[in-house]
VMD Tcl script that draws the C-alpha trace (Angstrom):
set ca {
  {51.83 22.35 98.09}
  {49.12 25.04 98.34}
  {48.89 27.59 101.40}
  {45.92 25.76 102.71}
  {47.77 22.89 103.06}
  {50.61 24.68 104.86}
  {48.49 25.94 107.28}
  {46.53 22.60 107.95}
  {49.77 20.65 108.60}
  {51.25 23.63 110.67}
  {48.12 23.26 112.74}
  {47.96 19.49 112.65}
  {51.66 19.21 113.70}
  {51.36 21.71 116.21}
  {48.17 20.65 117.94}
  {49.65 16.80 118.25}
  {52.91 18.00 119.68}
  {51.67 20.38 122.04}
  {47.97 19.07 122.90}
  {48.59 17.46 126.18}
  {50.32 20.82 127.74}
  {47.50 22.54 126.37}
  {44.85 20.07 127.93}
  {46.68 20.64 130.93}
  {46.36 24.05 131.01}
  {42.50 24.26 130.21}
  {41.61 21.21 132.65}
  {43.00 23.49 135.51}
  {42.06 26.49 134.21}
  {38.43 25.28 134.29}
  {39.17 24.06 138.15}
  {40.58 27.93 138.74}
  {37.75 29.47 137.24}
  {35.81 30.74 140.90}
  {38.92 30.36 142.86}
  {38.19 33.88 144.27}
  {34.79 33.02 145.65}
  {35.65 29.47 146.49}
  {38.17 30.91 148.73}
  {36.11 33.36 150.32}
  {33.40 30.65 150.67}
  {35.75 28.16 152.73}
  {36.82 31.18 154.70}
  {33.58 32.51 155.83}
  {32.32 28.95 156.48}
  {34.71 28.85 159.12}
  {33.27 31.52 161.01}
  {31.57 30.47 164.21}
  {29.48 32.48 166.43}
  {29.88 31.65 170.37}
  {25.96 31.45 170.52}
  {23.18 31.53 168.58}
  {22.03 34.99 169.88}
  {26.03 36.30 169.52}
  {26.21 39.48 167.58}
  {29.07 40.57 165.07}
  {31.72 43.07 166.66}
  {31.82 46.32 165.60}
  {34.63 48.14 163.36}
  {36.66 49.56 166.44}
  {36.50 46.47 168.70}
  {37.79 44.71 165.23}
  {40.63 46.95 164.95}
  {41.74 46.63 168.57}
  {41.54 42.50 168.00}
  {43.52 42.98 164.72}
  {46.11 45.12 166.63}
  {46.39 42.90 169.61}
  {46.77 40.00 166.98}
  {50.03 41.98 165.58}
  {48.30 44.45 163.27}
  {50.26 47.82 162.86}
  {50.21 51.22 161.60}
  {49.66 50.98 157.97}
  {48.28 47.71 157.64}
  {44.72 46.79 156.19}
  {41.72 45.54 157.71}
  {38.92 44.63 155.00}
  {35.52 44.45 156.42}
  {33.09 42.86 154.31}
  {29.52 44.05 153.71}
  {28.25 41.11 155.73}
  {29.12 41.48 159.25}
  {29.12 37.86 160.20}
  {31.77 37.43 157.18}
  {35.73 36.67 158.19}
  {37.78 39.92 158.28}
  {40.86 40.27 156.58}
  {44.16 41.73 158.06}
  {46.96 42.03 155.73}
  {50.52 43.80 155.62}
  {51.07 43.00 152.13}
  {50.41 40.49 149.50}
  {51.55 37.51 151.17}
  {51.32 38.59 154.75}
  {47.65 38.27 155.81}
  {45.29 36.95 158.58}
  {41.57 36.34 159.46}
  {39.71 37.31 162.38}
  {36.30 35.82 163.71}
  {33.81 38.78 163.54}
  {32.24 37.34 166.78}
  {34.91 37.10 169.05}
  {38.06 38.68 167.11}
  {40.19 35.77 167.15}
  {42.40 34.87 164.81}
  {41.26 31.96 162.41}
  {44.46 30.54 161.37}
  {43.10 27.30 159.65}
  {40.30 29.05 157.91}
  {40.26 28.06 154.01}
  {43.48 26.64 154.67}
  {42.67 23.44 152.78}
  {41.06 25.34 150.07}
  {44.03 27.67 149.44}
  {46.01 24.73 149.51}
  {44.13 23.21 146.56}
  {44.03 26.33 144.71}
  {47.58 27.13 145.19}
  {48.52 23.40 143.64}
  {46.15 23.81 140.86}
  {48.23 27.23 140.03}
  {51.71 25.79 139.99}
  {50.23 23.03 137.68}
  {48.70 25.66 135.50}
  {51.75 27.70 135.23}
  {54.89 25.60 135.57}
  {53.92 22.07 135.47}
  {54.87 21.76 139.24}
  {52.77 18.76 140.19}
  {55.17 18.19 143.55}
  {57.28 21.15 145.30}
  {57.13 24.81 144.04}
  {58.07 26.41 140.59}
  {59.36 23.87 137.89}
  {61.77 25.63 135.33}
  {61.27 22.87 132.71}
  {57.43 22.91 133.39}
  {57.66 26.51 133.20}
  {59.48 26.45 129.62}
  {57.11 23.74 128.30}
  {53.94 25.55 129.15}
  {55.22 28.49 128.00}
  {56.02 27.43 124.58}
  {52.68 25.65 124.52}
  {50.92 28.52 125.35}
  {52.36 30.47 122.30}
  {51.84 27.43 119.82}
  {47.99 27.38 121.29}
  {48.13 31.25 120.03}
  {49.06 29.79 116.66}
  {46.66 27.14 116.51}
  {43.71 29.72 117.13}
  {44.86 31.67 114.37}
  {45.53 28.81 111.79}
  {42.20 27.13 113.05}
  {40.19 30.54 112.32}
  {41.76 30.46 108.62}
  {40.77 26.82 108.23}
  {37.40 27.53 109.67}
  {36.51 29.69 106.62}
  {34.42 27.79 104.35}
  {35.46 27.57 100.46}
  {32.12 28.57 99.33}
  {30.40 31.69 101.24}
  {26.83 30.33 101.40}
  {25.25 29.97 104.34}
  {23.98 26.45 103.92}
  {27.81 25.91 104.21}
  {28.72 28.17 107.08}
  {25.99 26.80 109.26}
  {27.96 23.47 109.25}
  {30.66 24.87 111.05}
  {28.78 27.45 113.20}
  {26.19 25.36 114.99}
  {26.01 22.05 116.71}
  {24.11 19.07 114.94}
  {21.74 16.83 116.43}
  {22.63 14.01 114.59}
  {26.18 12.85 112.62}
  {26.55 10.39 110.00}
  {29.82 9.56 111.53}
  {31.94 9.90 114.69}
  {34.11 11.85 112.28}
  {31.54 13.99 111.06}
  {30.89 14.63 114.85}
  {34.42 15.40 115.89}
  {34.86 17.55 112.91}
  {31.57 19.46 113.79}
  {32.48 20.02 117.40}
  {35.91 21.13 116.45}
  {34.81 23.91 114.33}
  {32.14 25.22 116.08}
  {33.90 25.17 119.45}
  {36.87 26.82 117.53}
  {34.91 29.65 116.21}
  {32.65 30.74 119.17}
  {35.40 30.35 121.69}
  {38.14 31.90 119.71}
  {38.56 35.36 120.86}
  {38.23 34.47 124.52}
  {40.69 32.00 124.01}
  {43.03 34.21 122.37}
  {42.72 36.70 125.03}
  {43.37 34.13 127.73}
  {46.54 32.63 125.72}
  {48.05 36.05 124.94}
  {47.67 37.64 128.30}
  {49.12 34.43 129.69}
  {52.21 34.93 127.68}
  {53.07 38.34 129.62}
  {53.13 36.07 132.88}
  {55.46 33.75 131.08}
  {57.85 35.85 128.86}
  {59.76 38.87 130.39}
  {60.06 40.28 126.88}
  {56.13 40.02 126.58}
  {56.02 42.10 129.80}
  {58.50 44.53 128.47}
  {56.29 45.18 125.28}
  {53.36 46.04 127.46}
  {55.38 48.64 129.45}
  {57.17 49.69 126.19}
  {53.91 50.24 124.33}
  {53.22 53.12 127.03}
  {56.87 54.34 126.82}
  {57.31 53.15 130.11}
  {59.82 50.39 131.63}
  {58.94 47.54 133.81}
  {59.32 48.14 137.57}
  {58.53 51.83 137.75}
  {57.16 52.69 140.87}
  {53.58 54.11 141.59}
  {52.28 57.07 143.18}
  {52.42 57.37 146.34}
  {49.12 57.13 148.52}
  {48.26 58.34 151.70}
  {49.34 55.13 153.51}
  {52.92 55.76 151.75}
  {53.34 59.24 153.24}
  {56.12 59.83 155.56}
  {55.66 58.98 159.20}
  {54.88 62.01 161.34}
  {57.72 63.32 163.51}
  {57.73 61.14 167.10}
  {57.43 64.50 169.00}
  {53.71 64.76 167.37}
  {51.00 64.40 169.76}
  {48.22 61.93 169.59}
  {44.97 63.13 168.08}
  {43.16 64.40 171.06}
  {39.40 63.04 170.15}
  {39.36 61.03 166.79}
  {36.10 60.09 165.69}
  {34.81 56.60 166.48}
  {35.56 54.00 162.98}
  {32.13 53.46 163.06}
  {31.36 57.29 162.41}
  {34.12 57.30 159.79}
  {32.75 54.19 158.01}
  {29.23 55.66 157.87}
  {30.46 59.03 156.37}
  {32.19 56.95 153.69}
  {28.95 55.00 153.01}
  {26.86 58.19 152.92}
  {29.59 59.37 150.71}
  {30.01 56.42 147.85}
  {27.44 53.62 149.13}
  {28.50 50.52 151.17}
  {30.23 48.29 148.65}
  {30.95 44.90 149.04}
  {33.87 45.48 151.28}
  {35.75 48.52 152.57}
  {39.68 48.32 153.36}
  {40.79 50.64 156.05}
  {44.64 51.60 156.35}
  {45.20 51.56 160.19}
  {46.26 54.91 161.11}
  {49.40 56.18 163.21}
  {47.98 57.92 166.84}
  {49.24 61.08 165.15}
  {47.44 61.20 162.04}
  {44.72 63.53 161.12}
  {43.38 61.55 158.50}
  {42.44 58.08 157.56}
  {42.43 56.30 154.11}
  {39.56 53.80 153.11}
  {39.06 51.75 149.74}
  {35.42 50.98 149.18}
  {35.34 47.88 146.70}
  {31.84 47.63 144.74}
  {33.56 44.81 142.42}
  {35.01 41.59 143.11}
  {38.36 42.75 144.47}
  {39.97 42.81 141.04}
  {38.26 45.40 138.98}
  {40.11 48.84 139.62}
  {37.55 50.95 138.06}
  {35.00 49.72 140.76}
  {37.18 50.86 143.84}
  {37.15 54.44 145.34}
  {39.36 55.45 147.59}
  {38.53 57.95 150.21}
  {40.33 60.11 152.63}
  {38.38 61.08 155.87}
  {39.40 63.62 158.43}
  {39.81 61.75 161.81}
  {37.78 64.16 163.90}
  {34.84 63.46 162.08}
  {34.66 66.57 159.85}
  {33.87 64.48 156.82}
  {35.51 63.14 153.41}
  {38.65 65.28 152.64}
  {39.52 64.00 149.31}
  {38.53 61.04 146.55}
  {40.83 58.92 144.71}
  {43.77 61.23 146.10}
  {47.23 61.43 144.38}
  {47.98 60.69 140.67}
  {46.66 57.68 138.81}
  {48.56 54.68 138.26}
  {50.70 54.86 135.16}
  {49.05 53.73 132.15}
  {51.39 50.87 131.81}
  {50.71 49.65 135.30}
  {47.09 49.93 134.56}
  {47.43 48.05 131.52}
  {49.35 45.21 133.26}
  {46.50 44.87 135.78}
  {44.25 44.84 133.25}
  {45.88 42.06 131.68}
  {46.21 40.20 134.94}
  {42.70 40.03 135.35}
  {41.81 39.58 131.65}
  {43.25 36.37 131.73}
  {40.93 35.45 134.55}
  {38.12 37.25 133.24}
  {38.00 38.42 136.56}
  {38.29 42.17 135.00}
  {34.51 41.83 133.86}
  {33.16 40.14 137.06}
  {31.23 36.90 137.38}
  {30.44 36.91 133.59}
  {33.77 37.49 132.71}
  {34.96 34.60 134.75}
  {32.25 32.33 133.56}
  {33.24 33.20 129.76}
  {36.91 32.45 130.54}
  {35.98 29.06 132.69}
  {33.99 28.23 129.21}
  {36.47 28.97 127.05}
  {39.04 26.61 129.13}
  {36.20 24.17 129.05}
  {35.87 24.19 125.26}
  {39.66 24.14 124.87}
  {39.39 20.46 126.22}
  {37.07 19.84 123.66}
  {39.15 21.24 120.89}
  {41.96 19.06 122.16}
  {40.10 16.10 122.25}
  {38.44 16.42 118.87}
  {41.53 17.84 117.30}
  {43.59 14.79 118.62}
  {40.93 12.28 117.22}
  {40.73 13.98 113.74}
  {44.63 14.49 113.75}
  {45.39 10.61 114.22}
  {42.34 9.68 112.07}
  {43.98 11.65 109.00}
  {47.80 10.27 109.94}
  {46.33 6.86 110.07}
  {44.49 6.99 106.74}
  {47.82 8.49 105.26}
  {49.75 5.47 106.56}
  {47.21 3.35 105.06}
  {47.14 4.78 101.93}
  {50.98 4.61 101.49}
  {50.81 0.87 102.73}
  {48.50 0.37 99.76}
  {50.49 2.15 97.35}
  {53.57 0.24 98.10}
  {51.49 -3.31 98.06}
  {50.40 -2.23 94.72}
  {53.79 -1.51 93.36}
}
mol new
graphics top color blue
foreach p $ca { graphics top sphere $p radius 0.5 }
foreach p [lrange $ca 0 end-1] q [lrange $ca 1 end] { graphics top cylinder $p $q radius 0.2 }
display resetview
């Protein structure tokens, strides 16, 4: 058997065995493409103004409302650029609530249905958990199928290479055609064109997905930078030790509106500003001005401002996160394309959409090939 034949049969068998799992991951991947935007839209759509002429509350009023709702020193309040959008208050990744910017009231059900929908999709996408939480069997099957998908992409690229390097042959597998002599020819063309143009995005999605599925893959990322997983990042202003209890509260802190104006004058308004709530005795306050979508670390600027209103005292304070931590964050959002903003998300979504086409056409071509072999063997037996 020739080397190309070995690659072909490896590709065909692997595709038929894992096709259903790749299809599920691809369909859910398409639906998850704009998860962040859809959740934010649903949350903002839940905001209701008491009357048509109502005006959103100022930053200082919103902080008072947040503290009344349970926010404490060190918690973060995120003010969107549009003052009529929902305001988020968080004390960690999984502990947050939303405020109505007009009334300061907690919006308990804002976007809850949308969040539940995407949460279910995510559990299916990662663990095949159609009911309940994580499924260990589903996680194992999806993780293995994801790795096999990487093999399919690489073997598919090899099989895509034309036997004769002439443009007339190359373009047959490079561009969609208007007409096809047979259904098989159509599937063959679609499979090769989709596989070529989206091989690299799909490979990026698959390989980054392996980092989430396997601890050994995660360790490889850290090992590449000479680090170990779980290393604690550098302390920030909000991580600093609390002042002594005997310290007196700051005499006359500037209003939050004044400090926000200083941050905007220093670096621009951004899309949102996240403010770490200070203790009464803190002389400085930290703000993170986000110019991206929330997933782009290089588009977030951290400012430290003097609470007496004397201005910015530091920009991006402290040591940057370790190289491995930066790489791990990059991988996290490369998987969804969010590291490259809206267009990155769109490319990732299109890659998942074309993966569905690859599964469909690959299954059609594979079953057709197997049926033809069965008929040929049956014919030879009948002739013999």
